[in-house]
N, C-alpha and C positions, 0 to 999 in steps of 0.2 A: 504494500500500500504506500502511495506517495506520502511524504511526511512534511512537505513544505508549504501546503496550502494555508492561506490566511483565513481566519474566521473573525468577523467583527461581531461583538456582543454588546448590545446597548441596553442599559437599564440600571438596576439598583446595586450599589455597593454599601454594605453596612459593616459595623464592628460587632462581632458575635462573642458573647461570653457564655460558654457551654458547660453545664455542670452535669455530672453523672450522679444520680441519686437512687437510693433503694426504693423510695416512694415519694410522691409529691407531698408537700407540706399542707397541712390544714390551715384554717383561719388562725392568725396570730401565733403561728408555730414556726420555729426554725429547724431546718433539717440539714445535717452536715453532709457536704458533698463527698463522694467517694473518689472523685477525680474531677479535674476541670481543665479546659483549654480555652484559648482565645484565638480568633482568626477573623480574617475578612469574610463577609458573608453576603447574602443577597442572591436571588435567582441567577441573574446574569453573571455575577462574580464567580459563583460556584461552578456554573457551566463553563466559564472561561478556564478555571482551574482544571476541569476534566479535559478540555481540549488540549491544554498544554501537556498534561500527563500522557495523552494518547499520541502526541507528536505533531499536531498542527500548531500554527502560530497565532494565538489569540490576542486580539486587542479589545480590551474592555473600555467602552465609552460611557462615561457617567458624570455625575455632578457630585462634588464634595466641597465642603466649606474650608476656609483657612482655619485650621484647628490642629492641635497636637495629635489628636486621635486619627485624623486623616493620614498622618504620616505612618501610623501603625498599620492602617489598611493598605497603604501603598507598599510598605516594606514586605508584608505578608504575600501580597500578590506578586511582587517581583521575585520573591523566593520560590514561588510556584511556577515561574516562567511566563507570567501574564504581563503584556505591555499595557500599561494603564494610561488612558487619555482622559484627563479631567477637562471637560470642555465648558463647564459652567459651575457656578457656586451658589449655595444657599446659605442663609444665616444660621448661626448657632453651632451646635456640635453635630458631628455626623450621626446619622440614624443608627441606633444600636438595637441589638436583639438580646434579650435575656432568655436562655433556653435551658430547660431541664430534661434530661434523658433518663427514663426509668430503666434501671439495670436489667430487670427480669424480662422485659418485653422489647426494649429498644425503641419504644414509643417516645415522642418528644412533645413537650409543651412549650409554646413560644409566646413571648410578649414583646411586641415591637410596634412603634408608631409609624408603620409603613404608609399610612394614608398621607403622611407628609410628603411622600415621594410621588403620589399620584395626582395631587391637586396643585402643587406649586408650579407656576409657569416659569420656564427658564429659556434663555436664549443662548445658543452655543456661540462661543467666541471664535470658532474656526470650523471649517468643513472637514469631515473625516475622509481620508484617502481610501478608496475602494479598489485600487489597482491590485490585481492578483488575489483578490478576495474570492473564496470559493463558496462561502455561505455567510448569512447574517442571522443572528438570533436576537429577538427582543422579548422582554419580559413584562411589558405593559407599564412599567414605571418610567418616570421622566419622559412622557410621551412627546413633549415638545422637542426633545433631543432625538429620541429613537425613531419616530415616524418619518421625519425627513430622510434619515439614513435608509430605512426600509423601502421607502418609495424610490429613492435613487437606485438602490440595489435591484429592485424589480425592473426598473427601466433598462438596466444593463444585463438583465437575464440572470442575475445572481439569486439563488433560492433564499427565501426569507422564512425563518421558523419562528413561531410564536409559542411561548410558554404561558399557558393560561390555566391556572389551577381551578379557578372558579369564575363564574360570570360576574362581571362588574359593570357599572353604568357606562363605561367607556369602551367596552369590549367590541361592540359593533364597529366603532371607528377604527380600532386596531385590526380587526379581521380584514378590512378592506385593503390592508397593506402587506398581507402575508400570503405565502404559498402553502405552507405546512402549519397546521394548528395542532398542537399537542395539549390536550385538556385532561383533567382528572375526572374521575367518576362523580365528583361533586359539582361538575359544570352543568348548570341547569338554566338554559336561556329562558327568558320570559315567554309564556305561551306554550311551553313544553312541559312534559312530565319528567324530563331528565333521562328518559330511556335512551340507550345507544342509538336506536333508529331515529328518534326525534332529534338528538344532538347532531348526528351526521347530516340529517336533512337540513337542519338550521344552518350548519356550516357551509354545506354545498350551495344553499340558496344565497349565501353572501360571497360566493365566488371562491371559497377555499376548496381546492381540488384534492389535497392530501390531508386527511384528518386522522388523528390518533387519540384514543381514550386509554389512559393508564388507570389500572385498578389495583394498585398494591401488588400482592402476590398472585392475583388472578391474571389470566391471560390478557395481553394487550389486544385491544380491538382497533382495527384500522379500516379506512375506506380511501381508495385512490382511483384514478381513471381506469386502471386495469381490473378493479374488483374490490372485494372486501373480505375480511376474515379475521383470524386471531393469531397471536404469536405467544407461545408459551414463555413463561418467566422461569428462569432457573431457580430451583428450590434452594433455600439457604437455611441450614440447621442452626438454630440459636442466633437469631438476629441480635446484634449488639447495639446498633444505632441506625435509625432510619433517617436521621437528619441529613438533608441535602440530597437524598436519593433521587427525587424528581429532577432537581437541578442537574445532577450528574447525567441522568438519562438525556436531558435536552442537550447538554454539552456534547455527549458522545454521539448523538444523532447529528448535530451540527458538524462535528468533526468528519463523520462519514460522508455527509453531503458535500462538504468542502473538498474532500480529497477524491471522491469518486463520482460526484454529481448526483442530481435528483433524477432517479430512474425508476419507472414503474416496476420493471422486472426484478429489480434488486431491493425494492423498498422493504419487503419482509425481512430480508437479510440484514438491512440496516437497523431495523427495530430490534431484531434478535441480538445484534452486536451491542446496542445500547443497553439492553436488558442484562447482558452478561457483565457489562461494566458496573451497573448498579449493584449486582449481586456481590461483587468484590467490595464495594463501599459499605455494605451492610455488616461486614464482619468485624469492624473496628469502631472504637469510640471516637467521636468528633468527625470533623470534615477534612482532616489532613493525613491521619495515620495510614489510611488505605493507599495513599500515593506511594508509599515505600514498598508496596507489594509488587504485584505483577505489572 
């Protein structure tokens, strides 16, 4: 597989504080963490980390304020091989996420003011270079930055992937700028019952020709011009941490499309590849330890 394709990922970068706990605390209770890590986070940022791990050259386009914590985000991403382009700034501290991962199940609880990244209007101070870019991924955050990039990419025939975990008020606007929409089983557009058939029909009616529904450990569902079906997810015994799993799936898929192109006949293989990457990430705590594996 070629390893030199560029991937542009536009969206959110956060500072994550991740604690491993035996159980979630109750009201007015303190629980001692069994372990903890800090890392850059956010859907686009984690996807960029996956791209770098797999061998493509990711550029994360985002907004960050002038703040000491922004330097921690930049340092972590640089250590992971991600080229960071801060093209706009907002006031205050960087958006943070406080995360607790339950040891027995690998399930995570997240508190983060991510609405701050969906509503703030920003103007990019420079245009992002799309030369030799094989794919673009957007996560719906900082739309004033990401949508112009997505539209320029589509005009140049570069496939654009959307990470959409749930339906939001601005989702229809974003769908008009993408080729591939990867949504979760929680994605329920208005006027639908959230069933896969209804979701696929909704996306197709808005011009999205490649649609994917991820469902945790259940098979991935897809619809593309060549047909529809499902892709098995590799079983993982003893999931340690599910944090970032969806982000890594999106990054792995963007990597494949950047290096091999968007192709109907190979789309199922691309999804299976991304699912295998996710399976590796589930075996370790935090969003970075898995990178030292395969």
